[in-house]
C-alpha positions in Angstrom: 104.7 101.4 95.5 105.6 102.3 92.0 108.7 103.7 90.3 108.8 106.1 87.3 111.6 106.6 84.9 111.8 109.2 82.1 114.5 108.6 79.5 115.6 111.2 77.0 112.2 112.9 76.8 111.8 115.7 74.3 108.8 117.8 73.1 108.5 120.7 70.8 105.7 122.9 69.6 106.7 124.2 66.1 110.1 125.8 66.5 109.8 126.0 70.3 111.6 123.2 72.2 109.8 122.8 75.6 111.5 119.6 76.9 115.0 118.6 75.7 116.5 115.2 76.4 115.1 115.2 79.9 115.8 112.1 82.1 114.6 111.6 85.6 114.0 108.7 88.0 111.3 109.0 90.7 111.4 106.5 93.5 108.5 104.4 94.8 106.4 106.0 97.5 107.9 109.4 97.2 106.4 112.9 96.7 108.5 114.4 93.9 107.9 118.0 92.9 108.8 119.6 89.6 109.5 123.2 90.3 109.7 125.8 87.6 108.6 129.1 86.3 105.2 129.5 84.6 105.3 128.5 80.9 108.4 126.4 81.5 107.0 123.0 80.4 105.8 121.5 83.7 102.3 120.8 82.5 103.6 119.5 79.2 105.8 117.0 81.1 102.7 115.8 83.2 100.5 115.4 80.1 103.2 113.4 78.4 103.7 111.1 81.3 99.9 110.3 81.4 99.8 110.0 77.6 97.3 112.8 76.9 100.0 114.7 74.9 102.7 112.2 73.6 106.3 113.2 73.7 108.2 113.5 70.4 110.9 111.2 71.6 112.0 109.3 74.7 110.6 106.7 76.9 108.2 106.5 79.9 108.8 103.5 82.1 106.7 102.5 85.1 107.9 99.6 87.3 110.3 98.5 84.5 107.5 98.4 81.9 107.8 100.7 78.9 104.3 102.4 78.7 105.4 105.0 76.1 103.0 103.7 73.4 100.2 102.8 75.7 96.9 104.8 75.9 96.2 107.0 79.0 93.7 104.4 80.2 96.2 101.5 79.9 98.8 103.4 82.0 96.7 103.4 85.2 97.8 106.9 86.3 95.7 109.2 88.4 95.6 112.9 87.3 94.4 116.1 89.1 94.5 119.0 86.6 94.9 122.6 87.8 91.2 123.4 87.3 90.1 120.0 88.8 88.1 119.2 85.7 85.1 118.0 87.6 82.0 117.0 85.5 79.5 119.9 86.2 76.4 117.8 85.6 77.6 115.0 87.8 77.2 114.8 91.6 80.1 114.4 93.9 79.4 110.6 94.2 79.2 110.3 90.3 82.4 112.3 89.8 84.3 110.1 92.2 82.8 106.9 90.7 83.6 107.9 87.1 86.9 106.0 86.8 85.4 102.8 88.3 82.5 102.8 86.0 84.8 103.4 83.1 86.5 100.1 84.1 83.2 98.3 84.4 83.5 97.8 88.1 80.5 96.0 89.7 77.9 98.4 91.2 78.2 97.0 94.7 82.0 97.5 94.7 81.6 101.0 93.4 79.1 101.8 96.2 81.5 100.5 98.9 84.7 102.1 97.5 83.1 105.6 97.0 81.5 105.6 100.4 84.9 104.7 101.9 86.9 107.4 100.1 84.1 110.0 100.8 84.7 109.3 104.5 88.5 109.4 104.1 88.3 112.8 102.4 85.7 114.4 104.8 83.1 114.7 102.0 80.3 113.0 104.0 77.0 114.8 103.4 78.1 116.2 100.0 77.5 113.1 97.9 74.6 114.6 96.0 76.0 118.1 95.6 77.1 119.3 92.2 80.5 121.0 91.7 78.9 124.5 91.5 77.7 124.0 95.1 81.3 123.2 96.5 84.0 125.4 97.8 87.5 125.3 96.3 88.8 123.0 99.0 85.9 120.6 98.6 86.4 120.5 94.8 90.0 119.7 95.3 89.2 116.8 97.7 86.6 115.4 95.1 89.3 115.6 92.3 91.8 113.8 94.5 89.3 111.2 95.5 88.4 110.6 91.9 92.1 110.2 91.0 92.9 107.8 93.9 89.8 105.5 93.8 91.2 103.7 90.8 94.3 102.7 92.9 96.7 104.3 90.4 100.3 103.4 89.9 101.1 107.1 90.0 99.3 110.2 91.0 100.1 113.4 89.0 99.1 116.8 90.4 99.2 120.0 88.4 99.5 123.1 90.7 97.0 121.4 93.2 96.6 124.2 95.7 97.3 127.3 93.7 93.7 128.4 93.5 92.9 128.0 97.1 93.0 130.5 100.0 95.9 130.3 102.4 94.0 128.5 105.2 92.5 125.9 102.8 95.8 125.6 101.0 97.6 124.5 104.2 94.9 122.0 105.1 95.0 120.4 101.6 98.8 120.2 101.7 98.7 118.4 105.0 96.1 116.1 103.8 98.1 115.3 100.6 101.1 114.3 102.7 99.0 112.2 105.0 97.3 110.4 102.1 100.6 109.8 100.3 102.2 108.2 103.3 99.0 106.2 104.2 98.4 104.9 100.7 102.0 104.5 99.7 101.3 106.2 96.4 104.0 107.8 94.3 103.2 111.4 93.5 104.5 113.7 90.9 103.5 117.3 91.7 104.2 120.4 89.8 104.3 124.0 91.1 106.0 127.4 90.7 105.9 127.9 94.5 109.2 127.5 96.2 107.9 127.6 99.8 105.3 124.9 98.9 108.1 122.8 97.4 110.3 123.0 100.5 107.3 122.2 102.7 106.0 119.2 100.7 108.7 117.5 98.7 110.7 114.3 99.6 112.8 115.4 96.6 112.4 118.0 93.9 113.8 118.9 90.6 114.2 122.4 89.0 113.0 122.5 85.4 115.0 125.0 83.2 115.2 125.3 79.5 113.6 121.8 79.0 115.9 119.9 81.4 116.1 119.2 85.1 118.9 121.7 86.2 119.3 120.0 89.6 117.4 117.5 91.8 117.6 116.3 95.4 116.2 116.7 98.8 115.0 120.3 99.8 118.1 120.7 102.0 120.5 119.4 99.3 119.2 121.8 96.6 118.4 124.7 98.8 121.7 124.9 100.6 123.9 123.5 97.8 122.7 124.9 94.5 124.7 123.3 91.7 124.7 126.4 89.4 124.2 130.1 89.5 120.8 129.7 87.9 119.6 127.5 90.7 121.0 129.9 93.4 119.2 132.8 91.8 116.0 130.8 91.1 115.8 129.8 94.8 116.4 133.4 95.8 119.7 132.8 97.6 119.9 136.0 99.6 123.7 136.5 99.4 125.4 135.7 96.1 128.9 137.1 96.0 131.8 136.8 93.5 135.2 135.7 95.1 138.5 134.0 94.4 140.5 131.2 96.0 143.6 132.8 97.3 144.9 129.9 99.4 144.2 126.2 99.6 145.6 123.5 101.9 143.9 120.1 101.8 140.2 120.7 102.0 140.7 124.2 103.6 140.3 127.2 101.4 140.5 131.0 101.9 138.2 133.0 99.7 138.6 136.7 98.9 135.5 138.7 98.2 136.7 142.2 97.7 137.8 143.2 101.2 136.1 140.1 102.9 138.3 137.1 103.7 136.3 134.0 104.2 137.8 130.7 105.5 136.0 127.3 105.1 136.3 123.7 104.2 135.2 122.2 100.8 135.2 118.9 98.9 135.6 120.8 95.6 138.8 120.7 93.7 139.6 124.4 93.6 143.1 125.6 92.6 144.4 128.9 93.9 143.2 131.7 91.7 140.0 130.0 90.8 136.9 132.3 90.5 133.9 131.1 92.6 130.4 132.2 93.3 129.8 132.3 97.1 126.3 131.6 98.3 125.4 132.4 101.9 122.0 131.9 103.3 120.7 134.2 106.1 120.9 131.4 108.7 124.6 131.4 108.2 125.0 135.0 109.4 124.8 135.7 113.2 124.6 139.2 114.6 125.9 140.5 117.9 126.3 143.9 119.5 129.0 142.7 122.0 132.6 143.6 121.3 134.0 141.0 118.8 137.1 139.0 119.4 139.2 138.5 116.2 138.6 135.1 114.7 137.6 133.0 111.8 134.9 134.6 109.7 134.2 137.4 112.2 133.5 140.8 110.7 132.2 144.2 111.7 129.6 146.2 109.8 126.9 148.8 109.9 123.2 148.2 109.7 122.0 149.6 106.4 118.3 148.7 106.7 115.7 146.6 108.5 112.7 145.3 106.6 109.9 142.9 107.5 109.9 139.6 105.6 106.9 137.7 106.8 107.1 137.0 110.5 110.8 137.9 110.6 112.9 140.9 109.8 115.6 141.1 107.1 118.7 143.0 108.3 121.1 144.4 105.7 124.6 145.0 107.0 127.2 147.0 105.1 130.4 145.0 105.7 132.7 146.8 103.2 132.1 149.7 100.8 131.5 147.0 98.1 129.6 144.3 100.0 126.3 144.2 101.8 125.2 141.0 103.6 121.6 140.0 104.4 120.5 138.1 107.4 117.0 137.2 108.7 116.2 137.2 112.4 113.1 137.3 114.5 111.4 140.5 115.6 112.0 139.5 119.2 115.7 139.2 118.6 115.8 142.6 116.9 114.1 144.1 120.0 116.4 142.3 122.3 119.5 143.5 120.5 118.0 146.9 120.0 119.0 147.0 116.4 118.6 150.3 114.5 119.6 151.8 111.2 123.2 153.0 111.2 124.2 150.9 114.2 127.5 149.1 114.3 127.3 145.3 114.7 129.5 142.2 114.6 128.8 139.3 112.3 129.9 135.7 112.4 129.5 133.6 109.3 129.0 129.8 109.9 130.9 128.0 107.1 128.5 125.1 107.3 125.9 127.1 105.5 128.2 128.6 102.9 128.3 127.0 99.5 130.8 127.5 96.6 130.0 127.2 92.9 133.0 127.2 90.6 132.8 129.8 87.8 133.1 128.1 84.5 
């Protein structure tokens, strides 16, 4: 189990600053994902950690040891690039054995270790195949086996499943999680895919303008975005502008045009403070039964119903200025007999409402 610390990391290319005083701590035995848009500096960050593209300033520390000035080979880091970078003229066996041979490992030990990892990654029977004879999923497994056979302190993965079909992608993701827990390896994994991040990460950080905008567990970041950028980046479905009109202890009343929302918060919000209100679809419950007046109960009219994957997104016009989106199963839509233009009642669960103070 190994710990990674990045301290005040910066990297520029000419006049373009890609990483700016970035600091981050990644715990032993965790799968940490760096999430960011394409071209945002994710790969630059990985290449700097491994030492293939040194940072301009800052420090890289592994298990308390400063490795900033060490060569890639001296850092003992496994790396799986996006294109796998398998040697085309090497067989599967030779590709996997490459790192061990580079370290002058005895031939007998190489044979034993390669055979074992080939079995672990379900590559039996492919030992003497060349990369051109493999599927995308098989190439990914070979690249992972080659990176892990050296027993690295860290494993860095650059968009590891982006080039795979959906079925293979799901299999590889499951295998990655299994390998990570079984081998107790610390993984740093970069992607632009939010769903992948929520499925895979123990914790993740969002890279924005060269810094980590926010990091934490998937639930922490997804349901409690720290900034408007994070809320928008994670596609928060309902982002509304409101104002604190009453506060008593940790109880606040928020006015959003004609909507009055009551909730609890640990934030210090004086009356009159402008806030951004983030409401995930899971917080909004629909009913066609007559509503009893109560806390966070509203009436509205269905504006549209659209498919979103296996579910349906229902937009409800609550006031002339505000439309709220919720997501429910197709079965629930049929059961409630929801149709366009139909009046419905909404209940907003305050537990899934998050406030961001406007600067």
